[in-house]
N, C-alpha and C positions, 0 to 999 in steps of 0.2 A: 115872420119872426125867425130869428137865427140863434142857434145854440152852438157853442164850442165845447166839444167833449174830449177830454184828455185825462184818462184815469190809469193808475197803476193797478189797482184792484178792480178787475173787470167783472166781478160777480154781478149778475143781473143787468149789466150795462146794455146788452143786446136788446133785451125786452124793453128797457126804458127808452132806448133810441127808436125802436120800432113804434112804440106808443107815441113818441114825439112826432114821428113822420106821419102817423095817422091823423095827427092834429095839425098837419101842414107846416111843421117846423122844418127849416133847412138845417142840416147838421154838418158842421165842419169838425174835422178831427185830425189827430196827430199820430205819427208812427205806429206803434203796436195797437193802439186803440182803433186807428183807421183800418188797419189790416183785419182786426177782429170783426169790426162792423161790416166791412166790405165782404168778407168771406161768409158772413151770416145773412147776406142779402139785403143789408140796409143801404139805402141810397145816401151816400156820404161824400162830402167834398174834402179833398186833402188840403191841409193848411198851407202847403206850398203853392197851391193855386191862388190863395188869398195874398200871401206875402210876396209871391214871385221870387222866392229865395229858398234854396234847399236847406233841409236840416243839416247842421254841421257839427263837427267836434263830437262825433259819436252820440249825437242827439242832445248834447249839452245845450245847444242853442237851436230852438225851434219856435217857441212862442214869444221870445223876447224881440218883439218887432213893433214899430209904431202902428202898423195896420191892425195889429191885434189889440194893443192897449188903447189906442184911440177908440176902437170900436167898443171897448169895455167902459172907458171912462167918460165917454161922450154924454153930456147932460142934455137931455132932450128939450128942456125948457129954456136953454141958454142960446140966444140968437147967434152970438159970436161962435159958439161951438158948432152950431148948425151950418153956418157959413163956411167954417173951416172944413167940416166933413164934406160939404158939397164941392168946395174948391179942389180938394185933394181926391175926390171920388172915393171916399171911404164909407164903409157900411158898418152899422152898429151890430153888436152882439147883445141879445136880449136874455141869454142864459149862459152861465159858465158851469160846466159839470167837471169837477176835478177832485181827485184824491191824491195824496202825496206818496213819494217813495217811502218804503218801509224802513225808516232809519232805526226805530226802536227794535224792530224784529231782527235787523241785521246786527245790531249791537249784541243781541243775545246769542247770535249764531256764530260769530267769528270775532277774533282779535286782530284780523288783518285790516290795518288802517286804510289801505288803498280801497278796499271794498266798502268800508264804513263811510269814507269820505264821498264815494260815488253815490251814496244814498242820501246825500244832502240835496234836497230838491230846491231848485232855484226858480224855474219858470212857473211851477205849480203855485207856490205861495204868492208869487208876484201877481198872477192872474186872480187868485182868490181874494187877495187883499184889495186889488183894484175893483173887482166886482162888488165886494162887500162895502167898500167906500161909496160906490155908486148904487147902493141897494134900492134907491127909489126907482131906478130905471132898469136894473138888471137882477134877474133871479140867480142866486148863487147856490150851488149844490155841492157839498163836500161829503155828505153822509149818505151812503147807499140805502140806508134804512128810510130815507125820505123820498125815494123814487116813487113809490106807489101813491103816497099822499099828494105829491106834486102833480102827478098825472090826473088824479081825481079832481084836484083844485083847478087845474087847467080846463078840464072838461066842463065843470060847472061855473067857471069864471069867478072863483072865490079867492084867488091869490091877491090879497090886499097888502097895504103898506106894512101893517104890523107883522104879517107873516114873513114878508121879505126881510124885515128887520131881524126877526128871530133867526132866519137862515144866515144873515150877515153876522149875527152874534156868534153863531156856531163856528163860522169861519175863523173869527179872531180867537176863539177858545182853542181851535185846532192848531192854528199857527203859533199861538202863545206856548202851548204845551210842546209843540214840535221844536221851537227854538230853545225852550228850556232844556230839552234832552240834548240838543247839540251843544249848548253852552256847557252843560254839566260834563259832557264827554271831553271837551277841550280843557275844562277846569280840573279834571282828574289829576293832571300832572302838576297842579299847583302845590308847591312844597309847604305852603302855609296851612297847617292843619285846620285852623279856624279861618276860613276864607272870607274875603271882603264881601262877597255876595253869596247868599245861600239859595239853593234851589231845592225845594221839596215838592214832590208831585203827589199830592193826595187826591184820591178819587173817592167820591161818596159811595159807600157800600150799601148803606140803608139808613133810614130814619129810625131813631130809637123812641120808645114810648115816652120817655122823658129823661131828664138828666139826674143829678143827685137827688133832686126833689121833684114832685109832680108838677110844680109851677115852672120848671125849667125845661125848655126845649133842648133837644140833643140829636146828634147824628154820629154815625161811625164812618170814618174815612180810612182807607188803606193807603199805605205808602207804596206807590208803584215803582219808586226808585230803589226799594229795599233790596240789598244784595241777597241772593238766594240762601247764603249761609246764615242769615238772620231771620229767614222767613219760616213761620210756623205753619205746618200743614194741618189747619184746624178743621175738624169735622164734628158737627153736632149730631150725635147719634140718637139723642132722645131729649124731649122736654120742650118747654116753651122758649120764646125768643130771649136772647141774652140782653140784659139791661146795661145801662151806662155803668152803674156801680159794679155789676158783674164783670164787665170788661176790665175795669180798673183793678179789681181784686184778682181776676184771672191772670192778668199780666204779672202781678206780684207773686202769685202762687207758683207760676211756671218759672219765673226768674229765680226764686229762692230754692225751689226743689232741685234746680240744676246745679246748685253749689256742691252737691254730694255725689261721690262715686258709688257709695254703698246704696242699698235699697233704702229709700227715704220717703217720708211723708211730711208735707207741710200743710198746716191748717191756717187759713187766713180769715180774718174778720175785719171789715172796714180798713182794708189794705195792710193791716198789721198782722204779724203772726201771733196765733194764740196757742200753738203747739208745733214743735218740730222734733222729729226723731228719725233715727236709723235703726234698722233691724234685719233679721234674717230673711224676712219675707214681708209682703205688703200688710198682712194681718198684724204681724209683730210691730212694725213701724207705726201703723195706724193706731193701735191700742196705746202705744207709748205717747204718741202725740195727743191723742184724745184725753189721756189721763192728766196731761199738763193743765188743761182747763176744759173740763167736761161741760161747762155751762156756756162759755163764749163760742165754742165750736158750733153750737146750734144755729142753723141758718147761715153757716159759713161756707167756704170753698175749701176743698181738700184736693191736694195735688200729689201725684205719685210719679216716681221716675222708673217704675217697673209696671208690668202688666197687672191689672187688678184681677184677682181670682175670686172664686165663689166664697171662700172663707172671709176674706176682707169685705166683700160685698154684703154678706149676711150681717156682719157687725154694723156696717154703715147704714144699712136699711132700718136700723132700730131708732134712728133719730132723723130729724129734718135737716138736710143739707141742700144748699142752693145749687152747687156744681161739684161734680167730681171730674177731675181731668187726669188723664194718664196716656201713656203711649199706646195702650190697647186694653181691651177688656176680654176676658174669656167669654164664651157663649153663655156659660152658666152665670157668670157675674152680671152680664148684660140682662139676662132674663130676670134675675132677682131684683136688680135696681130699676129696671124699666117699668116695673109694676107701680112705682111711685110716680104719679102723674106730674108733679111739680118739679122734680129734680131734673137738672140738665146733665147729660153725660157727654163730655167733650173728649174726643180722641185727637192727640197730636202725635202722629206716628214717628215724627223726627224730633220729638221732645229732647231726647238725650244727645242728638247729633247737632241740632241747631245751636248757634252761638247767641249769647245775650247781646243786645245791640251795643254798638260802640259808644253812642252819644245819648245824652238825656237832655230834654228841653223843658224849661219851666218858664211860665209867664211872669214878668215883673213889670213895674211901672215903666211905661214908655217903650216896652219891647219884650225881648226874651233873653234868657241866659242859657248858654249851652255848655255842658261839661261832658267829659268822658264818663261813662258808667263806671261805678265802683266794681270793676272786674278784677281787682287785686286780691290775692289770697295770701295766706301765711307763707312766708319764706323760711323754711326750716333753718337755713343758715343765719337768719336774722334773729331767731328766737334767743332770748337771753334770760337765764335765771339769775336774778339780781340779789337773792337772799341766801342766807346760809342753808336754810331748809330747801332741799330739792323736791320737786313733786315726784310722787311715786309714778311708776310706769302707767298705772291705771288712771291716776289723776292727770297726767300729761295728755293721755288720749282723750279724756273728757274735756280738758282745757282747750285743745285744738277744735274739738267738736263745738264747744260752747262759743268760741270766737267766730266760727263760721255762722252760727245762728244769730249772733248779735249784729252781724252785717244786715240782717233782715229787719231788725228792730228799729223803731223810730227813736231818734236821739232826744233826751239822754237815754241810752239803751243799756240794759243790764240783763244778763241771762244767768240763771242758776241751772246746772245740768248735772246729770249722773247717768252712767250706763248708756250713753248715746241717746239721751232724751232730755228735752227741756223740762224742768220742774216748775219754774216760774219765770215770767218775762215781765220786767219793768221797763216801760218805754214812754216816750213822749212827755217826760216830766221836765219841768224847768230847773229842778234841783237834782243833782246826781244822787244824793243820799236818799231822796224819796224813791227814785227808781230802784236803788239797791234794796230798800226796805220792801218794796213790792215783790221783787224777785225772790227775796228770802222768805217773806211771809207766805207767798203762794206755794212755795215748796212744801210747807207744812212739816210733818214728821219725817219726810224724805230728805231733809236738808243734811242730815248726818252723812258725811262722806262725799257730799256734793262739792262742786267747784263753781266759781263765779267768773264770768267774762264781762268786760266793759268795752263799749265802743270808743271811749276816750279815757284819759288818764284819771287816776284815783287821787283822793286826798286822805288826810289822816282820819276825818270823821267817817268816811266810808270804810276804812280799814277797821275802825272800832266796831262797826256793825258786823263785820265778818267775825271778829272775835266773840261778839255777843251771841252769834248764832252757831259758833263752833266750826266755821268754814276754814279749811286749812290751805286753800290754794286759789289764787286769782290770776287771771291773764288780762293784760291791758296794754295799751300802746306805749305808755311811758312818755317822757318828753316834757314833763311839768317842772316848774321851779321847785315844786314840793316833792319831787321824786326821792330826794335824800331822806326826808321825814317819813315817807311811806315805807321805804326800805328798812329804815331803823325800826319802825313799828313792827314790820314783819319779822325782823330778827328777834326782837324782844318777846314776841308772842308766838313764835314757831309757825308762822304763816309763809307759805311759798308765794313769791311774786315773780311772775314771768312777763317780760316786756316783749312785744311784737315789733315795735317801731313802725307800726301801721295803724292809722286812725280810721274809723269807719262811721263817721257822722252820716245820718240820713235825715234830712229835714223836710223832704217832700217825696 
């Protein structure tokens, strides 16, 4: 039996080769691997003795030879193949042991294209694919974690066809992912923002207990191609495993709390905000967010963009929360919150530095749609007061805050706000006036002096609701054929209307 051993990652290869020799396998090897085995006392044959041709072009050509590939692809049960091998005095290879040049690692270490290109392996994938194609006759090994298992199976003669096929499958998974990385590298310079071919490299992190409902299976995959600037350094400090719904809500909470430069708190329930506020400190912003909807926050997720301290932790410990996420927790805060067994405490130390992802993917009939994330914010130069009544300085500050908050609401989305806190959030309604009514009603007695933000343009009926509740300022995108009617109504009823010229629909 004969094995060809050619590996870039040489961890445990000496021990593996010695074990093969003890089982009377002949070992053929290349370049650095040959030297490593020879120096370690392994009886090994240089590939040049087989090919009768030297390695050339700085090692770019060494295994690309008919004597190598014939030995790999030779079908033992094919008489014509057997006659050809005998006629040309060729010998078979019964095992190929190979791992590839570290292209991905090199990408992360340098921008030098010449170094990156040199890490595109040619001979390795060729040998692996050939051996995997002929898996009935050849054992193919590309994962060093399989070394011990293979030796044990060789010893007890339990390497059967199904195991060989599993090893072959691992090869094609390896070369598939390898080629994806190379393609994506060359595709980076594609000027078309939405490329003809998409490459996403997702690796399973873990199975989840279930999906949105107990009858749905689910798993969590991480995007291994994600640029570091979008990568969250997630650490679960306390609590049980995170569920499917938790992950979806956690994503929303982190994305929304990053909207704010000030100390902010965002409370999420079923992916939608139930309270958003800014404050002097985490306790202050949490209490204001809590007061927006003290019922819905129960069992929700709360996100902070500042370190959670003991005062905020003490207040949060009074109710049941699924997750609290923050850049960090003081020792006292962690001690207070970790006494609650079912709560998850999540630290994302780069929460404020990481960027929200550039693209958003949603499944539709027959495929997916991709769009840029709504990472656009108010442009001060674009703000336009279109009514005679101008907002007061305080109203304008609240209007800007409210318009940030309405980005997080599901369309149709309406936010009533005052003093850096949401008072009521109307969202997900099919009729805009219904969302307005919700935002106004939920504000209750606090509506006096509050402002309203809308994710899309207003109509006269929604303006009438503002008059009914005594609201004197609204911020909205504008751009409707009914803008003139809305402006006239504002002028007649002393209501300030501010146009942003930016719409913030969120349908998923």
